[in-house]
mmCIF file of the C-alpha atoms, coordinates in Angstrom:
data_MODEL
# 
_entry.id   MODEL 
# 
loop_
_atom_site.group_PDB 
_atom_site.id 
_atom_site.type_symbol 
_atom_site.label_atom_id 
_atom_site.label_alt_id 
_atom_site.label_comp_id 
_atom_site.label_asym_id 
_atom_site.label_entity_id 
_atom_site.label_seq_id 
_atom_site.pdbx_PDB_ins_code 
_atom_site.Cartn_x 
_atom_site.Cartn_y 
_atom_site.Cartn_z 
_atom_site.occupancy 
_atom_site.B_iso_or_equiv 
_atom_site.pdbx_formal_charge 
_atom_site.auth_seq_id 
_atom_site.auth_comp_id 
_atom_site.auth_asym_id 
_atom_site.auth_atom_id 
_atom_site.pdbx_PDB_model_num 
ATOM 1  C CA . UNK A 1 1  ? -0.736  3.821  28.082  1.00 0.00 ? 1  UNK A CA 1 
ATOM 2  C CA . UNK A 1 2  ? -3.267  4.874  25.461  1.00 0.00 ? 2  UNK A CA 1 
ATOM 3  C CA . UNK A 1 3  ? -5.921  2.232  26.053  1.00 0.00 ? 3  UNK A CA 1 
ATOM 4  C CA . UNK A 1 4  ? -8.680  4.320  24.465  1.00 0.00 ? 4  UNK A CA 1 
ATOM 5  C CA . UNK A 1 5  ? -6.721  4.514  21.199  1.00 0.00 ? 5  UNK A CA 1 
ATOM 6  C CA . UNK A 1 6  ? -6.546  0.722  20.784  1.00 0.00 ? 6  UNK A CA 1 
ATOM 7  C CA . UNK A 1 7  ? -9.873  0.275  19.045  1.00 0.00 ? 7  UNK A CA 1 
ATOM 8  C CA . UNK A 1 8  ? -10.605 -1.912 16.053  1.00 0.00 ? 8  UNK A CA 1 
ATOM 9  C CA . UNK A 1 9  ? -11.355 1.132  13.901  1.00 0.00 ? 9  UNK A CA 1 
ATOM 10 C CA . UNK A 1 10 ? -8.037  2.756  14.771  1.00 0.00 ? 10 UNK A CA 1 
ATOM 11 C CA . UNK A 1 11 ? -6.177  -0.430 13.883  1.00 0.00 ? 11 UNK A CA 1 
ATOM 12 C CA . UNK A 1 12 ? -7.862  -0.468 10.464  1.00 0.00 ? 12 UNK A CA 1 
ATOM 13 C CA . UNK A 1 13 ? -6.998  3.205  10.000  1.00 0.00 ? 13 UNK A CA 1 
ATOM 14 C CA . UNK A 1 14 ? -3.375  2.427  10.862  1.00 0.00 ? 14 UNK A CA 1 
ATOM 15 C CA . UNK A 1 15 ? -3.336  -0.460 8.361   1.00 0.00 ? 15 UNK A CA 1 
ATOM 16 C CA . UNK A 1 16 ? -4.783  1.824  5.698   1.00 0.00 ? 16 UNK A CA 1 
ATOM 17 C CA . UNK A 1 17 ? -2.200  4.522  6.456   1.00 0.00 ? 17 UNK A CA 1 
ATOM 18 C CA . UNK A 1 18 ? 0.674   2.027  6.224   1.00 0.00 ? 18 UNK A CA 1 
ATOM 19 C CA . UNK A 1 19 ? -0.666  0.678  2.924   1.00 0.00 ? 19 UNK A CA 1 
ATOM 20 C CA . UNK A 1 20 ? -0.944  4.213  1.541   1.00 0.00 ? 20 UNK A CA 1 
ATOM 21 C CA . UNK A 1 21 ? 2.606   5.064  2.608   1.00 0.00 ? 21 UNK A CA 1 
ATOM 22 C CA . UNK A 1 22 ? 3.990   1.916  0.996   1.00 0.00 ? 22 UNK A CA 1 
ATOM 23 C CA . UNK A 1 23 ? 2.079   2.718  -2.184  1.00 0.00 ? 23 UNK A CA 1 
ATOM 24 C CA . UNK A 1 24 ? 3.584   6.220  -2.220  1.00 0.00 ? 24 UNK A CA 1 
ATOM 25 C CA . UNK A 1 25 ? 7.069   4.682  -1.909  1.00 0.00 ? 25 UNK A CA 1 
ATOM 26 C CA . UNK A 1 26 ? 6.419   2.619  -5.038  1.00 0.00 ? 26 UNK A CA 1 
ATOM 27 C CA . UNK A 1 27 ? 5.028   5.473  -7.139  1.00 0.00 ? 27 UNK A CA 1 
ATOM 28 C CA . UNK A 1 28 ? 8.402   6.668  -8.498  1.00 0.00 ? 28 UNK A CA 1 
ATOM 29 C CA . UNK A 1 29 ? 9.075   3.173  -9.865  1.00 0.00 ? 29 UNK A CA 1 
ATOM 30 C CA . UNK A 1 30 ? 5.634   2.899  -11.449 1.00 0.00 ? 30 UNK A CA 1 
ATOM 31 C CA . UNK A 1 31 ? 5.885   6.403  -12.908 1.00 0.00 ? 31 UNK A CA 1 
ATOM 32 C CA . UNK A 1 32 ? 9.282   5.622  -14.417 1.00 0.00 ? 32 UNK A CA 1 
ATOM 33 C CA . UNK A 1 33 ? 7.866   2.462  -15.970 1.00 0.00 ? 33 UNK A CA 1 
ATOM 34 C CA . UNK A 1 34 ? 4.988   4.409  -17.521 1.00 0.00 ? 34 UNK A CA 1 
ATOM 35 C CA . UNK A 1 35 ? 7.262   7.148  -18.876 1.00 0.00 ? 35 UNK A CA 1 
ATOM 36 C CA . UNK A 1 36 ? 9.872   4.778  -20.337 1.00 0.00 ? 36 UNK A CA 1 
ATOM 37 C CA . UNK A 1 37 ? 7.369   2.077  -21.398 1.00 0.00 ? 37 UNK A CA 1 
ATOM 38 C CA . UNK A 1 38 ? 9.613   -0.646 -19.923 1.00 0.00 ? 38 UNK A CA 1 
ATOM 39 C CA . UNK A 1 39 ? 10.896  -1.733 -16.505 1.00 0.00 ? 39 UNK A CA 1 
ATOM 40 C CA . UNK A 1 40 ? 14.548  -0.609 -16.089 1.00 0.00 ? 40 UNK A CA 1 
ATOM 41 C CA . UNK A 1 41 ? 15.041  -1.763 -12.476 1.00 0.00 ? 41 UNK A CA 1 
ATOM 42 C CA . UNK A 1 42 ? 15.533  -5.517 -12.864 1.00 0.00 ? 42 UNK A CA 1 
ATOM 43 C CA . UNK A 1 43 ? 13.353  -8.523 -12.200 1.00 0.00 ? 43 UNK A CA 1 
ATOM 44 C CA . UNK A 1 44 ? 13.829  -8.633 -8.410  1.00 0.00 ? 44 UNK A CA 1 
ATOM 45 C CA . UNK A 1 45 ? 12.665  -5.055 -7.875  1.00 0.00 ? 45 UNK A CA 1 
ATOM 46 C CA . UNK A 1 46 ? 9.824   -5.678 -10.328 1.00 0.00 ? 46 UNK A CA 1 
ATOM 47 C CA . UNK A 1 47 ? 8.588   -8.542 -8.160  1.00 0.00 ? 47 UNK A CA 1 
ATOM 48 C CA . UNK A 1 48 ? 8.958   -6.524 -4.960  1.00 0.00 ? 48 UNK A CA 1 
ATOM 49 C CA . UNK A 1 49 ? 7.206   -3.393 -6.242  1.00 0.00 ? 49 UNK A CA 1 
ATOM 50 C CA . UNK A 1 50 ? 4.393   -5.259 -7.983  1.00 0.00 ? 50 UNK A CA 1 
ATOM 51 C CA . UNK A 1 51 ? 3.798   -7.520 -4.978  1.00 0.00 ? 51 UNK A CA 1 
ATOM 52 C CA . UNK A 1 52 ? 3.712   -4.521 -2.637  1.00 0.00 ? 52 UNK A CA 1 
ATOM 53 C CA . UNK A 1 53 ? 1.359   -2.716 -5.026  1.00 0.00 ? 53 UNK A CA 1 
ATOM 54 C CA . UNK A 1 54 ? -1.012  -5.690 -5.137  1.00 0.00 ? 54 UNK A CA 1 
ATOM 55 C CA . UNK A 1 55 ? -0.982  -6.090 -1.361  1.00 0.00 ? 55 UNK A CA 1 
ATOM 56 C CA . UNK A 1 56 ? -1.622  -2.372 -0.878  1.00 0.00 ? 56 UNK A CA 1 
ATOM 57 C CA . UNK A 1 57 ? -4.583  -2.486 -3.260  1.00 0.00 ? 57 UNK A CA 1 
ATOM 58 C CA . UNK A 1 58 ? -6.038  -5.459 -1.386  1.00 0.00 ? 58 UNK A CA 1 
ATOM 59 C CA . UNK A 1 59 ? -5.507  -3.754 1.970   1.00 0.00 ? 59 UNK A CA 1 
ATOM 60 C CA . UNK A 1 60 ? -7.156  -0.535 0.818   1.00 0.00 ? 60 UNK A CA 1 
ATOM 61 C CA . UNK A 1 61 ? -10.098 -2.344 -0.756  1.00 0.00 ? 61 UNK A CA 1 
ATOM 62 C CA . UNK A 1 62 ? -10.515 -4.516 2.350   1.00 0.00 ? 62 UNK A CA 1 
ATOM 63 C CA . UNK A 1 63 ? -10.110 -1.861 5.065   1.00 0.00 ? 63 UNK A CA 1 
ATOM 64 C CA . UNK A 1 64 ? -12.485 0.776  3.708   1.00 0.00 ? 64 UNK A CA 1 
ATOM 65 C CA . UNK A 1 65 ? -15.638 -1.400 3.666   1.00 0.00 ? 65 UNK A CA 1 
ATOM 66 C CA . UNK A 1 66 ? -14.784 -2.973 7.019   1.00 0.00 ? 66 UNK A CA 1 
ATOM 67 C CA . UNK A 1 67 ? -14.403 0.470  8.599   1.00 0.00 ? 67 UNK A CA 1 
ATOM 68 C CA . UNK A 1 68 ? -17.769 1.561  7.202   1.00 0.00 ? 68 UNK A CA 1 
ATOM 69 C CA . UNK A 1 69 ? -19.612 -1.299 8.936   1.00 0.00 ? 69 UNK A CA 1 
# 
């Protein structure tokens, strides 16, 4: 339907937007950890939030240079 919108650049922009949204979802957990100086949410949520944070950082660092080419 929107064939002109399916460009490589738009796909990278979508990936960057999704990574940013997922990072924003994890910010309350990271802020709480910084305020309390410990992780009160359990080990499972620690793994989930930290893994998502790492993946979002990689995605952001990867997508921005690729889009600038």
